[in-house]
C-alpha positions in Angstrom: 0.0 0.0 0.0 1.6 3.3 -1.0 0.7 6.8 0.0 2.5 9.8 -1.4 1.9 13.6 -1.6 3.3 16.9 -3.0 2.2 20.2 -4.5 0.9 19.3 -8.0 -2.7 19.8 -9.2 -5.0 16.8 -8.6 -6.1 17.0 -12.2 -2.9 15.4 -13.4 -2.8 11.6 -13.9 -1.7 9.8 -10.8 1.3 8.3 -12.5 2.7 11.8 -13.3 2.3 13.1 -9.8 4.7 12.5 -6.9 3.7 10.4 -4.0 3.4 11.9 -0.6 2.9 8.8 1.5 3.0 5.0 0.9 2.5 1.6 2.4 4.5 -0.9 0.3 3.8 -4.5 1.0 2.9 -3.7 4.6 1.6 -6.2 7.1 0.7 -5.5 10.7 -0.4 -7.9 13.4 -1.9 -7.4 16.9 -1.0 -10.8 18.4 -2.9 -13.4 16.3 -5.0 -10.7 14.6 -3.8 -9.7 11.1 -4.8 -6.0 10.9 -3.1 -5.4 7.5 -2.1 -8.1 5.0 0.6 -7.2 2.5 -1.0 -3.8 1.7 0.1 -1.5 -1.1 -1.6 1.9 -1.0 -0.6 5.4 -2.1 -1.7 9.0 -1.8 -0.6 11.5 -4.5 0.2 15.2 -4.1 -2.8 17.5 -4.2 -5.5 14.9 -4.0 -8.1 13.7 -1.4 -8.0 10.0 -0.9 -10.8 8.3 1.1 -10.0 5.0 2.8 -13.3 3.2 3.4 -14.0 -0.1 5.2 -16.1 -1.7 7.9 -15.1 -1.4 11.5 -11.9 -3.3 12.2 -11.0 -3.4 8.5 -7.6 -1.8 9.1 -8.2 1.9 8.3 -6.9 3.4 11.6 -4.0 1.0 11.6 -2.9 2.3 8.2 -3.1 5.9 9.4 -1.1 5.2 12.5 1.6 3.5 10.5 1.8 6.5 8.2 2.1 8.8 11.2 5.0 6.7 12.6 3.0 5.8 15.7 3.8 2.2 15.3 6.1 0.1 13.0 5.0 -2.5 10.5 5.8 -6.1 10.9 6.7 -6.4 7.2 7.0 -4.0 4.3 8.0 -0.3 4.1 6.2 2.9 5.1 7.2 6.2 3.6 6.0 9.8 3.9 7.7 12.4 1.6 10.1 9.6 0.6 11.4 9.1 4.2 10.6 7.1 7.3 7.4 8.7 8.9 9.2 9.1 12.2 11.7 11.5 10.6 11.4 14.9 12.6 11.2 16.8 9.3 8.1 14.9 8.3 6.3 15.8 11.5 6.7 19.5 10.6 4.8 18.9 7.4 2.1 16.6 8.7 -1.2 17.2 10.5 -3.4 14.5 12.0 -6.8 14.2 13.5 -7.3 10.8 15.1 -10.4 9.1 16.6 -8.7 8.5 19.9 -6.5 10.9 21.8 -6.8 13.4 24.6 -5.9 17.0 25.2 -5.8 18.8 28.5 -9.4 19.6 29.6 -8.4 22.8 31.5 -6.8 24.7 28.6 -8.8 27.1 26.6 -9.3 26.6 22.8 -6.9 29.3 21.8 -4.3 28.0 24.2 -4.5 24.6 22.6 -4.0 26.1 19.2 -1.1 28.3 20.3 0.6 25.2 21.9 0.2 23.0 18.8 1.2 25.9 16.5 4.5 26.2 18.3 5.5 22.8 17.0 5.6 24.1 13.4 7.9 26.4 11.5 5.2 28.5 9.8 1.8 28.0 11.5 -1.4 29.6 10.4 -2.5 32.7 12.3 -4.8 32.0 15.2 -7.7 33.9 13.7 -7.5 32.0 10.5 -7.4 28.6 12.3 -10.5 29.6 14.5 -12.3 30.7 11.4 -11.5 27.5 9.4 -12.8 25.3 12.2 -15.8 27.4 13.0 -14.5 28.3 16.5 -14.5 32.1 16.3 -16.7 32.5 19.3 -15.1 29.7 21.3 -11.5 30.8 21.6 -11.8 31.6 25.3 -13.8 28.5 26.2 -12.2 25.7 28.2 -12.0 22.4 26.4 -13.9 20.8 29.3 -16.9 23.1 28.6 -17.3 22.1 25.0 -19.9 19.8 23.5 -18.8 16.7 21.6 -19.2 18.4 18.2 -17.3 21.5 19.4 -14.5 19.2 20.7 -14.3 17.6 17.3 -13.9 21.0 15.6 -11.1 21.8 18.0 -9.3 18.6 17.1 -9.6 19.6 13.4 -8.2 23.0 14.2 -5.2 21.3 15.9 -4.6 19.2 12.8 -4.5 22.2 10.4 -2.9 24.9 12.6 0.6 24.1 11.5 -0.4 24.6 7.8 0.8 21.1 7.0 1.4 19.7 3.5 -0.4 16.5 4.2 -3.4 15.9 6.5 -4.5 12.5 7.9 -8.1 12.8 9.0 -9.5 9.7 10.8 -13.3 10.0 11.0 -13.2 13.8 11.2 -16.9 14.5 11.1 -18.1 12.0 13.7 -20.5 13.8 16.1 -20.9 16.9 13.9 -24.3 18.2 12.9 -25.1 18.6 9.2 -24.1 22.3 9.1 -20.7 21.7 10.8 -20.0 18.7 8.6 -20.5 20.8 5.4 -18.4 23.6 6.8 -15.5 21.1 7.4 -16.0 19.8 3.8 -15.6 23.3 2.5 -12.4 23.8 4.5 -10.9 20.5 3.2 -11.7 21.7 -0.4 -9.9 25.0 0.3 -6.9 23.2 1.7 -6.6 21.1 -1.4 -7.0 24.2 -3.6 -3.9 25.5 -1.8 -1.9 22.4 -2.8 -2.4 20.3 0.4 -3.0 16.6 0.4 -5.6 14.7 2.5 -6.1 11.1 3.5 -9.5 10.7 4.9 -11.1 7.7 6.6 -14.9 7.9 7.1 -18.0 5.8 7.6 -20.1 8.5 5.8 -20.1 7.3 2.2 -21.7 10.6 1.0 -18.6 12.3 2.5 -16.2 10.1 0.5 -18.3 10.5 -2.7 -18.4 14.3 -2.3 -14.8 15.0 -1.4 -12.6 12.2 -2.7 -10.6 12.3 -5.9 -9.9 8.6 -5.3 -11.3 5.9 -3.0 -9.6 2.8 -1.6 -11.8 0.1 0.0 -10.2 -2.0 2.7 -11.7 -5.1 4.2 -10.2 -7.7 6.5 -6.8 -6.0 6.3 -6.5 -5.9 2.5 -7.2 -3.3 -0.2 -10.0 -4.9 -2.3 -10.8 -1.9 -4.7 -9.3 1.4 -5.7 -10.4 4.1 -8.1 -12.4 7.3 -8.5 -15.8 7.4 -7.0 -17.3 6.8 -10.4 -15.0 3.8 -11.0 -15.8 2.3 -7.6 -19.6 2.6 -8.3 -19.1 1.1 -11.8 -17.7 -2.0 -10.2 -21.2 -2.8 -9.0 -23.4 -2.1 -12.0 -27.0 -2.2 -11.2 -30.2 -0.3 -10.4 -32.4 0.5 -7.4 -36.1 0.0 -7.9 -38.4 1.6 -5.2 -42.1 0.8 -5.3 -45.2 0.1 -3.3 -46.3 -3.4 -3.8 -48.4 -6.1 -2.2 -45.8 -8.8 -3.1 -44.0 -10.3 -0.2 -40.2 -9.9 0.4 -39.4 -13.5 -0.2 -41.4 -13.5 -3.5 -39.5 -10.4 -4.6 -36.2 -12.0 -3.8 -37.0 -15.0 -6.1 -37.5 -12.8 -9.2 -34.7 -13.4 -11.7 -32.1 -10.6 -11.6 -32.9 -9.4 -8.1 -29.8 -9.2 -5.9 -31.3 -7.6 -2.7 -34.6 -6.5 -1.3 -35.3 -4.4 1.8 -38.2 -2.6 3.3 -38.2 1.2 3.0 -41.1 2.6 5.1 -44.3 1.9 3.2 -42.3 0.8 0.1 -39.7 -1.7 -0.8 -36.2 -1.1 -2.3 -35.1 -3.7 -4.8 -31.6 -4.0 -6.1 -31.2 -5.6 -9.5 -28.6 -6.1 -12.2 -31.0 -4.7 -14.8 -34.2 -2.8 -14.1 -36.4 -3.4 -17.2 -37.0 -7.2 -16.9 -37.5 -6.9 -13.1 -40.1 -4.1 -13.6 -41.9 -6.1 -16.2 -42.1 -9.0 -13.8 -43.3 -6.8 -11.0 -46.1 -5.3 -13.1 -47.1 -8.7 -14.3 -47.4 -10.1 -10.8 -48.9 -6.9 -9.2 -51.0 -4.7 -11.5 -51.7 -2.4 -8.5 -48.0 -1.6 -8.1 -47.4 2.1 -7.5 -44.8 4.7 -6.6 -42.3 3.3 -9.0 -38.8 4.9 -9.0 -35.7 3.7 -10.7 -32.2 5.0 -10.0 -28.6 3.9 -10.6 -26.8 2.1 -7.8 -24.6 4.4 -5.7 -21.5 4.3 -3.6 -23.3 2.6 -0.7 -24.4 -0.3 -2.9 -21.0 -0.7 -4.4 -19.3 -0.6 -0.9 -21.7 -3.2 0.5 -21.3 -5.5 -2.5 -17.5 -5.3 -2.5 -17.2 -6.0 1.2 -19.9 -8.7 1.2 -18.3 -10.5 -1.8 -14.8 -10.2 -0.3 -16.1 -11.6 3.0 -17.7 -14.5 1.3 -14.5 -15.3 -0.7 -12.5 -15.2 2.6 -14.9 -17.6 4.3 -14.7 -20.0 1.3 -10.9 -20.0 1.4 -10.9 -20.7 5.1 
C-alpha cells in the first residue's frame, strides 16, 4: 500500500504526480489478529483519498503507520520519501485521530497556540479559528465544549501548522449537518492550496463528495481502488423503489434481483438490470405504484464489494 503527496494539481494523472505517503507490502499484526495483509496503497500530491472499510478493517492502523505511531511487521512505510518518524516529516504533517486526549483545562486558543508552536510557519490563530468554526469559542475551556465542538477543536489542531499532508481519521463523527458541510468546504480550500488529504470515514456521502480517489479496505486488504465513479461502476445495477403487495421472499425470487429491503411503506429492490424486473413486478402486481428507478450508488458498491470479499475469505478458510 503506497501513500504519497506533494504540490501538483490533482487533475494530473496519478502516475505523473509525486507520491506523498506510501504503504509498500505492509503487514501489521496485533497478536494473532492480522490487521493489515501485505497492503500496497498510495496517496498522491494534491488529492483527497478516502479510505473506506467496515469497523476493524484496518483503516486506523494504516493511518497510525503513516504517522509513525507504530512500526509495520513487514513492508515499508514512507512519507515524503522518508521514514514517517523523521522529525522533518512531522513538521509537514497534520493529524486528527479518533482517539487521543488533550488537556481539559486549557482554553481553545491555548490549545491552538501550543500545537502551532511545533511548526515552522503555522497559520495565524484567527485563520485557524475561522477555518474550524471556532471564532466565538477561543476563550472557552475544552472541558466546557460539546462533543461536536471538541471535534472541531481537534480539526483546528490538525490544520494549525499549515501542514502539507493531513491525515483525518473519521473527522466528522459527532458533527451536525451544518458543521459537517463547513468542514468539507475547508478541506476543499486546503486542497486548492496544494495540500493533500487522506480521509477515513463511515459517511459514504462524504467520500463521494470529497474524494478524488477511493480505496476500499476489508479484513486488512485493499479490495478496490479508483475514482468514486470507477468504484460505483464495479457494482453495476439499479435501485427500484415501489409500493407493492408482493412479499419480500417472493420479490427475492424474481430473476435478476440481488437484494430486497423494506423502506417505510415501500420496498427497495436492487437488480442487475431494471427493465426485466419491472416487467415481472407489473405482471405479478397490477396495483404496483410509486415506481422509482435510480442507478446504484457508492453505498451499494461498498456493500457489494465488502460482502463479496467476506464470502470469498470464508470459502478460502
